[in-house]
C-alpha positions as CSV (number, residue, x, y, z in Angstrom):
1,M,-215.3,17.1,-62.0
2,P,-214.8,16.3,-58.3
3,S,-217.7,14.5,-56.6
4,F,-218.7,12.5,-53.5
5,D,-221.6,10.5,-52.3
6,I,-223.7,10.9,-49.1
7,V,-224.8,7.5,-47.9
8,S,-226.0,5.8,-44.7
9,E,-224.6,2.4,-44.2
10,I,-224.3,0.2,-41.1
11,D,-221.8,-2.6,-40.6
12,E,-223.9,-5.7,-40.2
13,V,-221.1,-7.8,-38.9
14,E,-220.6,-5.4,-36.0
15,I,-224.3,-5.5,-35.3
16,R,-224.3,-9.3,-35.2
17,N,-221.3,-9.2,-32.8
18,A,-223.0,-6.6,-30.6
19,V,-226.1,-8.8,-30.4
20,E,-224.1,-11.9,-29.5
21,Q,-222.2,-9.9,-26.8
22,T,-225.4,-8.6,-25.4
23,N,-227.0,-12.0,-25.1
24,K,-223.8,-13.3,-23.5
25,E,-223.8,-10.5,-20.9
26,V,-227.5,-10.8,-20.2
27,G,-227.1,-14.5,-19.7
28,N,-224.3,-14.0,-17.2
29,R,-225.8,-11.2,-15.2
30,Y,-227.3,-12.0,-11.8
31,D,-230.4,-9.8,-12.2
32,F,-231.4,-11.7,-15.3
33,K,-231.0,-15.3,-13.8
34,G,-233.9,-17.4,-14.7
35,S,-235.4,-14.8,-17.0
36,D,-236.1,-15.0,-20.8
37,A,-234.2,-11.8,-21.6
38,R,-232.5,-11.8,-25.0
39,V,-232.0,-10.0,-28.3
40,E,-232.7,-11.7,-31.6
41,Q,-231.6,-10.4,-35.0
42,N,-233.7,-10.9,-38.1
43,D,-232.1,-9.1,-41.1
44,K,-232.5,-5.4,-40.3
45,V,-234.7,-5.9,-37.2
46,L,-233.5,-6.5,-33.7
47,T,-236.1,-7.8,-31.3
48,A,-235.5,-7.4,-27.5
49,F,-237.3,-9.8,-25.2
50,A,-237.6,-9.6,-21.4
51,D,-239.9,-10.5,-18.5
52,S,-240.8,-6.9,-17.6
53,E,-240.5,-3.4,-19.1
54,F,-237.8,-2.6,-16.6
55,Q,-235.7,-5.6,-17.7
56,L,-236.4,-4.6,-21.3
57,D,-234.9,-1.2,-20.7
58,Q,-231.9,-2.9,-19.1
59,V,-231.4,-5.2,-22.2
60,K,-231.7,-2.2,-24.5
61,D,-229.1,-0.3,-22.4
62,V,-226.7,-3.2,-22.7
63,L,-227.3,-3.5,-26.5
64,V,-226.8,0.3,-27.0
65,T,-223.6,0.1,-25.0
66,K,-222.3,-2.8,-27.1
67,L,-223.2,-1.1,-30.4
68,A,-221.5,2.1,-29.3
69,K,-218.3,0.3,-28.4
70,R,-218.3,-1.4,-31.8
71,G,-218.6,1.9,-33.6
72,V,-222.2,1.5,-34.7
73,D,-224.1,4.8,-34.7
74,I,-227.1,4.4,-32.4
75,R,-229.0,7.1,-34.2
76,A,-229.7,4.3,-36.8
77,L,-231.9,2.5,-34.4
78,D,-235.6,3.1,-34.7
79,E,-237.5,1.9,-31.6
80,G,-240.9,0.3,-32.1
81,K,-243.6,0.1,-29.4
82,V,-243.4,-2.3,-26.5
83,E,-245.7,-5.3,-27.0
84,K,-246.9,-7.8,-24.5
85,V,-246.2,-11.4,-25.5
86,S,-247.7,-13.5,-22.8
87,G,-248.3,-12.9,-19.1
88,N,-245.8,-10.2,-18.1
89,K,-243.3,-10.9,-20.9
90,V,-242.7,-8.1,-23.3
91,K,-240.8,-7.5,-26.5
92,Q,-239.8,-4.5,-28.6
93,A,-238.6,-4.3,-32.2
94,L,-235.6,-2.1,-33.0
95,T,-235.3,-1.4,-36.7
96,I,-231.9,-0.5,-38.2
97,K,-232.3,2.4,-40.7
98,T,-230.0,2.2,-43.7
99,G,-229.9,4.2,-46.9
100,V,-230.9,7.8,-47.3
101,D,-234.7,7.9,-47.6
102,S,-236.3,10.3,-50.0
103,D,-237.4,12.9,-47.4
104,L,-233.9,13.2,-46.0
105,A,-232.4,13.3,-49.5
106,K,-234.7,16.1,-50.4
107,R,-233.7,17.9,-47.2
108,I,-230.0,17.5,-48.0
109,V,-230.5,18.8,-51.6
110,R,-232.5,21.8,-50.3
111,A,-229.8,22.7,-47.8
112,I,-227.2,22.6,-50.5
113,K,-229.2,24.7,-52.9
114,D,-230.1,27.2,-50.2
115,S,-226.4,27.6,-49.2
116,K,-225.6,29.1,-52.6
117,L,-222.4,26.9,-52.9
118,K,-221.3,26.2,-56.4
119,V,-222.1,22.5,-56.2
120,Q,-224.8,20.3,-57.7
121,A,-226.7,17.6,-55.7
122,A,-228.6,14.8,-57.3
123,I,-230.6,12.0,-55.6
124,Q,-229.4,8.6,-56.8
125,G,-231.4,5.8,-55.2
126,D,-230.2,5.4,-51.5
127,A,-227.5,8.1,-51.9
128,V,-227.1,11.7,-52.8
129,R,-224.3,12.6,-55.3
130,V,-222.7,16.0,-54.8
131,S,-220.4,17.3,-57.6
132,G,-218.6,20.6,-58.0
133,A,-215.7,22.3,-59.8
134,K,-213.4,22.6,-56.8
135,R,-212.4,20.3,-54.0
136,D,-212.7,23.1,-51.4
137,T,-216.4,23.8,-52.2
138,L,-217.1,20.0,-51.8
139,Q,-215.5,20.1,-48.4
140,E,-217.6,23.2,-47.5
141,A,-220.7,21.2,-48.6
142,I,-219.7,18.3,-46.3
143,A,-219.3,20.7,-43.4
144,L,-222.7,22.2,-44.2
145,I,-224.5,18.8,-44.3
146,R,-222.8,17.8,-41.0
147,K,-224.3,20.9,-39.4
148,A,-227.7,20.6,-41.1
149,V,-228.4,16.9,-40.5
150,D,-227.6,15.8,-37.0
151,D,-230.4,13.3,-36.4
152,F,-229.3,10.6,-38.9
153,P,-225.9,8.9,-39.4
154,L,-224.4,9.9,-42.7
155,Q,-221.1,8.9,-44.3
156,Y,-219.3,10.6,-47.1
157,Q,-217.8,8.2,-49.7
158,N,-216.3,8.0,-53.2
159,F,-214.6,11.4,-53.0
160,R,-213.1,11.7,-56.5
161,D,-211.1,14.4,-58.2
């Protein structure tokens, strides 16, 4: 029986490279000379530091640009609140969302069931497995999910006949 998995994965190597490129560009830019602007990566959390909120926005813009150039979907970034560190210095945590959480998985399963397509969807940990009798109905299910979920980066893997 043909099937495929709906997952959400981010390439961590590309994220590390984008963070390094961001720090290099921020270190070389004239408007950041003498400032403590940088981005640090700790597992799935990126922390942006700057001397002011304006500079923090500039650092985030550079980071988003570098991530987009490297093919990382920026919808996977979840911005935390801006925190004051000391004096005028600020920081902000950017969390990288990976895996299909339970609410999104339930929304995907509900959309597939409501569409009346002849496929079955099952939640399996961080993924949703969709199986059906025909390859064409599975492709229709992929098109349906692409339209229904546009606020979260999803990939469709393990397409098997």
